[in-house]
NUSEDREN-178235 format. One record per residue: residue number from 1; residue in three letters; x, z, y of N, C-alpha, C, O in turn. Coordinates in pm, whole numbers. Last residue first. Example, Ala and Ser with C-alpha at 12.3 -4.5 7.8 and 13.67 -1.06 7.14 Angstrom:
# residues 2
{2 'ser' {1285 708 -225} {1367 714 -106} {1290 787 3} {1341 804 114}}
{1 'ala' {1319 780 -569} {1230 780 -450} {1320 780 -330} {1424 846 -332}}
***
This chain:
# residues 112
{112 'lys' {-8289 12106 -7179} {-8207 12082 -7209} {-8176 12115 -7361} {-8067 12086 -7410}}
{111 'thr' {-8625 12061 -7083} {-8521 12111 -7132} {-8413 12090 -7185} {-8441 12026 -7287}}
{110 'ser' {-8756 11764 -6851} {-8706 11842 -6990} {-8609 11936 -6993} {-8509 11920 -6923}}
{109 'cys' {-8885 11604 -6583} {-8783 11710 -6660} {-8832 11743 -6771} {-8954 11750 -6789}}
{108 'leu' {-8973 11419 -6345} {-9060 11462 -6467} {-8947 11500 -6563} {-8913 11405 -6634}}
{107 'ala' {-9002 11478 -6019} {-8936 11446 -6122} {-8979 11520 -6255} {-9010 11639 -6270}}
{106 'gly' {-9067 11313 -5669} {-9156 11363 -5792} {-9008 11354 -5923} {-8930 11259 -5928}}
{105 'ala' {-9047 11335 -5318} {-9011 11311 -5432} {-9063 11385 -5572} {-9095 11503 -5574}}
{104 'met' {-9176 11187 -5016} {-9198 11278 -5118} {-9086 11267 -5194} {-9004 11188 -5148}}
{103 'tyr' {-9027 11216 -4671} {-9129 11123 -4795} {-9120 11247 -4929} {-9071 11360 -4927}}
{102 'ala' {-8969 11150 -4318} {-9011 11225 -4476} {-9083 11180 -4559} {-9185 11114 -4541}}
{101 'met' {-8738 10925 -4198} {-8885 10932 -4218} {-8865 11073 -4354} {-8781 11085 -4444}}
{100 'asn' {-8455 10868 -4212} {-8528 10862 -4091} {-8699 10910 -4105} {-8766 10924 -4003}}
{99 'arg' {-8321 10855 -4445} {-8243 10907 -4342} {-8359 10946 -4196} {-8342 11030 -4108}}
{98 'leu' {-8484 10654 -4592} {-8475 10846 -4638} {-8428 10900 -4526} {-8487 11002 -4491}}
{97 'ala' {-8475 10458 -4461} {-8636 10510 -4476} {-8581 10642 -4494} {-8620 10736 -4425}}
{96 'thr' {-8186 10357 -4556} {-8213 10402 -4398} {-8366 10463 -4372} {-8383 10518 -4263}}
{95 'lys' {-8239 10333 -4838} {-8131 10450 -4772} {-8184 10475 -4618} {-8215 10584 -4571}}
{94 'pro' {-8443 10144 -4832} {-8468 10261 -4911} {-8343 10377 -4827} {-8373 10483 -4771}}
{93 'ala' {-8595 9877 -4697} {-8475 9974 -4677} {-8472 10120 -4686} {-8490 10201 -4595}}
{92 'phe' {-8820 9836 -4831} {-8713 9732 -4792} {-8573 9762 -4722} {-8475 9689 -4702}}
{91 'arg' {-8925 10057 -4878} {-8944 9933 -4986} {-8836 9844 -4989} {-8777 9790 -5083}}
{90 'leu' {-8987 10230 -4682} {-8912 10282 -4776} {-8842 10125 -4896} {-8740 10116 -4964}}
{89 'phe' {-9097 10060 -4539} {-8970 10113 -4466} {-8889 10105 -4609} {-8794 10036 -4647}}
{88 'glu' {-9344 10038 -4625} {-9263 9911 -4664} {-9143 9965 -4606} {-9053 9886 -4635}}
{87 'thr' {-9456 10308 -4613} {-9425 10231 -4778} {-9332 10135 -4745} {-9233 10128 -4819}}
{86 'arg' {-9469 10363 -4362} {-9399 10455 -4441} {-9369 10366 -4617} {-9278 10377 -4699}}
{85 'leu' {-9636 10203 -4261} {-9496 10191 -4184} {-9399 10238 -4303} {-9294 10185 -4337}}
{84 'lys' {-9882 10259 -4397} {-9775 10092 -4421} {-9650 10125 -4358} {-9550 10070 -4404}}
{83 'tyr' {-9892 10501 -4262} {-9893 10484 -4433} {-9825 10335 -4434} {-9710 10318 -4477}}
{82 'lys' {-9945 10458 -3988} {-9839 10541 -4086} {-9785 10507 -4208} {-9669 10491 -4245}}
{81 'val' {-10173 10310 -4031} {-10091 10259 -3945} {-9954 10314 -4047} {-9889 10255 -4134}}
{80 'trp' {-10371 10487 -4127} {-10323 10341 -4230} {-10195 10293 -4156} {-10112 10233 -4224}}
{79 'gly' {-10356 10666 -3938} {-10307 10735 -4082} {-10311 10587 -4162} {-10245 10581 -4266}}
{78 'lys' {-10481 10542 -3715} {-10317 10529 -3720} {-10300 10603 -3825} {-10179 10628 -3822}}
{77 'ser' {-10741 10519 -3860} {-10648 10378 -3793} {-10500 10426 -3807} {-10416 10376 -3881}}
{76 'arg' {-10813 10772 -3890} {-10842 10673 -4004} {-10715 10541 -3969} {-10630 10492 -4043}}
{75 'gly' {-10617 11039 -3827} {-10715 10973 -3809} {-10706 10833 -3922} {-10620 10805 -4005}}
{74 'ala' {-10388 11203 -3944} {-10369 11128 -3844} {-10468 11042 -3775} {-10432 10974 -3679}}
{73 'leu' {-10465 11361 -4175} {-10406 11413 -4077} {-10400 11346 -3927} {-10406 11408 -3821}}
{72 'his' {-10614 11152 -4294} {-10662 11329 -4325} {-10585 11324 -4146} {-10638 11295 -4038}}
{71 'gln' {-10409 10950 -4325} {-10571 10956 -4218} {-10611 11071 -4264} {-10728 11035 -4269}}
{70 'glu' {-10234 11060 -4523} {-10192 11009 -4372} {-10326 11022 -4301} {-10341 11112 -4219}}
{69 'tyr' {-10398 11126 -4775} {-10336 11221 -4690} {-10301 11193 -4556} {-10325 11277 -4470}}
{68 'ala' {-10471 10805 -4809} {-10570 10982 -4780} {-10550 11062 -4714} {-10618 11100 -4619}}
{67 'leu' {-10230 10735 -4860} {-10314 10702 -4734} {-10413 10786 -4720} {-10437 10838 -4611}}
{66 'asp' {-9984 10962 -4962} {-10062 10852 -4994} {-10199 10825 -4887} {-10259 10924 -4845}}
{65 'his' {-9633 10970 -4893} {-9765 11023 -4920} {-9877 10897 -4935} {-9858 10776 -4923}}
{64 'ala' {-9421 10769 -5073} {-9452 10809 -4939} {-9592 10891 -4998} {-9642 10881 -5110}}
{63 'phe' {-9133 10860 -5317} {-9279 10797 -5299} {-9364 10804 -5130} {-9316 10905 -5079}}
{62 'thr' {-8929 10844 -5548} {-8935 10862 -5403} {-9065 10777 -5351} {-9082 10655 -5351}}
{61 'met' {-8844 10986 -5891} {-8907 10916 -5781} {-8918 10960 -5678} {-8922 11081 -5660}}
{60 'gln' {-8698 11042 -6219} {-8702 11119 -6075} {-8751 10954 -5963} {-8695 10844 -5968}}
{59 'arg' {-8680 11132 -6551} {-8706 11032 -6430} {-8758 11108 -6266} {-8834 11198 -6232}}
{58 'glu' {-8564 11337 -6650} {-8573 11213 -6735} {-8619 11094 -6649} {-8596 10977 -6677}}
{57 'val' {-8311 11564 -6572} {-8452 11498 -6504} {-8435 11367 -6618} {-8331 11315 -6659}}
{56 'lys' {-8315 11881 -6770} {-8279 11752 -6758} {-8355 11645 -6692} {-8465 11620 -6742}}
{55 'leu' {-8248 12223 -6584} {-8354 12098 -6651} {-8297 11968 -6683} {-8208 11940 -6602}}
{54 'gly' {-8100 12443 -6499} {-8128 12417 -6668} {-8231 12260 -6689} {-8269 12211 -6795}}
{53 'ser' {-8069 12426 -6258} {-8181 12518 -6303} {-8195 12503 -6506} {-8272 12543 -6594}}
{52 'thr' {-7906 12193 -6197} {-7855 12323 -6194} {-7942 12475 -6264} {-7896 12582 -6303}}
{51 'lys' {-8108 12000 -6231} {-8012 12022 -6283} {-7946 12156 -6315} {-7936 12212 -6424}}
{50 'leu' {-8224 12024 -5978} {-8315 12090 -6098} {-8198 12053 -6219} {-8233 12107 -6324}}
{49 'leu' {-8023 12054 -5781} {-8172 12158 -5783} {-8184 12173 -5942} {-8167 12272 -6013}}
{48 'asn' {-7985 11766 -5800} {-7864 11881 -5819} {-7992 12008 -5833} {-8033 12022 -5948}}
{47 'glu' {-8198 11688 -5716} {-8183 11625 -5815} {-8034 11735 -5884} {-8008 11759 -6002}}
{46 'phe' {-8197 11731 -5430} {-8328 11765 -5539} {-8248 11765 -5661} {-8237 11878 -5708}}
{45 'thr' {-7991 11662 -5356} {-7996 11770 -5318} {-8127 11833 -5444} {-8136 11935 -5512}}
{44 'leu' {-8081 11344 -5373} {-7936 11405 -5442} {-7944 11585 -5443} {-7895 11637 -5543}}
{43 'pro' {-8309 11334 -5214} {-8309 11316 -5328} {-8186 11350 -5376} {-8216 11424 -5469}}
{42 'thr' {-8284 11592 -5006} {-8247 11478 -5008} {-8308 11481 -5174} {-8341 11580 -5240}}
{41 'tyr' {-8481 11908 -4862} {-8409 11803 -4956} {-8395 11654 -4914} {-8460 11598 -4826}}
{40 'phe' {-8495 12206 -4769} {-8510 12056 -4725} {-8480 11993 -4807} {-8401 12068 -4863}}
{39 'asn' {-8631 12519 -4818} {-8569 12396 -4844} {-8601 12271 -4807} {-8716 12226 -4809}}
{38 'ile' {-8872 12642 -4687} {-8729 12730 -4704} {-8631 12619 -4721} {-8540 12618 -4638}}
{37 'his' {-9216 12596 -4553} {-9131 12561 -4645} {-8980 12614 -4571} {-8962 12627 -4450}}
{36 'gly' {-9440 12726 -4529} {-9364 12823 -4583} {-9242 12735 -4641} {-9176 12769 -4739}}
{35 'tyr' {-9577 12637 -4320} {-9625 12602 -4438} {-9549 12684 -4543} {-9608 12704 -4649}}
{34 'pro' {-9496 12677 -4077} {-9620 12741 -4093} {-9655 12698 -4217} {-9774 12715 -4242}}
{33 'gly' {-9288 12540 -4064} {-9210 12657 -4094} {-9384 12699 -4137} {-9392 12760 -4244}}
{32 'ser' {-9295 12250 -4045} {-9300 12306 -4148} {-9311 12436 -4194} {-9335 12468 -4310}}
{31 'met' {-9212 12180 -3789} {-9308 12133 -3830} {-9358 12237 -3977} {-9471 12286 -3982}}
{30 'arg' {-8924 12283 -3763} {-9005 12339 -3667} {-9158 12316 -3727} {-9234 12414 -3722}}
{29 'ile' {-8797 12136 -3929} {-8784 12306 -3956} {-8903 12331 -3873} {-8987 12407 -3922}}
{28 'ala' {-8812 11882 -3840} {-8887 11905 -3959} {-8866 12087 -3989} {-8931 12144 -4076}}
{27 'arg' {-8661 11923 -3606} {-8830 11894 -3594} {-8884 11903 -3717} {-9004 11931 -3721}}
{26 'asn' {-8437 11920 -3747} {-8484 12019 -3635} {-8634 12018 -3661} {-8704 12099 -3723}}
{25 'leu' {-8381 11660 -3872} {-8415 11826 -3959} {-8429 11929 -3840} {-8429 12045 -3881}}
{24 'asn' {-8420 11418 -3836} {-8511 11468 -3704} {-8522 11622 -3802} {-8626 11687 -3813}}
{23 'arg' {-8246 11264 -4044} {-8164 11295 -3868} {-8281 11381 -3815} {-8236 11441 -3717}}
{22 'thr' {-8401 11490 -4292} {-8394 11352 -4255} {-8294 11402 -4131} {-8261 11519 -4108}}
{21 'his' {-8529 11670 -4519} {-8366 11653 -4488} {-8350 11515 -4433} {-8296 11427 -4501}}
{20 'glu' {-8746 11640 -4638} {-8707 11669 -4514} {-8603 11673 -4459} {-8594 11680 -4337}}
{19 'leu' {-8905 11587 -4912} {-8801 11490 -4859} {-8789 11530 -4727} {-8833 11437 -4660}}
{18 'pro' {-9126 11778 -5061} {-9108 11694 -4988} {-8967 11660 -4939} {-8909 11768 -4933}}
{17 'val' {-9173 11775 -5476} {-9075 11814 -5318} {-9080 11758 -5213} {-9032 11646 -5230}}
{16 'glu' {-9266 11859 -5765} {-9266 11755 -5653} {-9217 11807 -5519} {-9260 11918 -5487}}
{15 'ile' {-9239 11847 -6113} {-9204 11866 -6003} {-9154 11800 -5889} {-9058 11723 -5880}}
{14 'tyr' {-9323 11867 -6423} {-9314 11758 -6336} {-9300 11847 -6206} {-9379 11941 -6211}}
{13 'leu' {-9179 11926 -6764} {-9210 11973 -6646} {-9207 11861 -6545} {-9123 11771 -6552}}
{12 'lys' {-9156 12045 -7123} {-9179 11926 -6998} {-9215 11980 -6853} {-9282 12082 -6843}}
{11 'lys' {-9126 12281 -7222} {-9060 12182 -7278} {-9053 12078 -7169} {-8945 12032 -7132}}
{10 'cys' {-9083 12610 -7076} {-9172 12449 -7125} {-9083 12358 -7180} {-8962 12375 -7174}}
{9 'val' {-8987 12835 -7057} {-9091 12827 -7138} {-9167 12690 -7142} {-9276 12664 -7193}}
{8 'arg' {-8717 12780 -6903} {-8716 12864 -7081} {-8869 12848 -7137} {-8881 12849 -7260}}
{7 'ala' {-8831 12635 -6702} {-8759 12605 -6817} {-8693 12642 -6931} {-8637 12579 -7021}}
{6 'ala' {-8932 12878 -6571} {-9008 12762 -6590} {-8914 12675 -6724} {-8960 12672 -6838}}
{5 'glu' {-8705 13021 -6518} {-8766 13051 -6585} {-8890 12961 -6655} {-8931 12977 -6770}}
{4 'met' {-8553 12814 -6337} {-8497 12875 -6450} {-8617 12919 -6564} {-8624 12865 -6674}}
{3 'leu' {-8713 12797 -6161} {-8735 12674 -6223} {-8644 12700 -6335} {-8646 12622 -6431}}
{2 'phe' {-8746 13072 -6043} {-8833 13007 -6072} {-8831 12903 -6179} {-8913 12901 -6271}}
{1 'met' {-8445 13104 -5986} {-8506 13183 -6045} {-8647 13131 -6140} {-8660 13142 -6261}}
***
């Protein structure tokens, strides 16, 4: 309902969600509970949500959290390693990476 209302009043929207529907979904549910995540997306389920909310997806992108975020969570050295693993894994084996690690998806949308 929120996206439908946003589509009604906006010409363009940028929407970003975590892609946590991986093979470790049980862990994602446990870890994200305190943050209020109630939906777990893949790139396809995210795109479907946007389209069924009355939005036209102009561009959709999958990416890792930025280095500063990883270092904030894991510390300087470990955060750098996690960032490099995540970004390189996505670059070289995107399908496998998305099945095994959490990423982010962003979409630029317009109303139909």
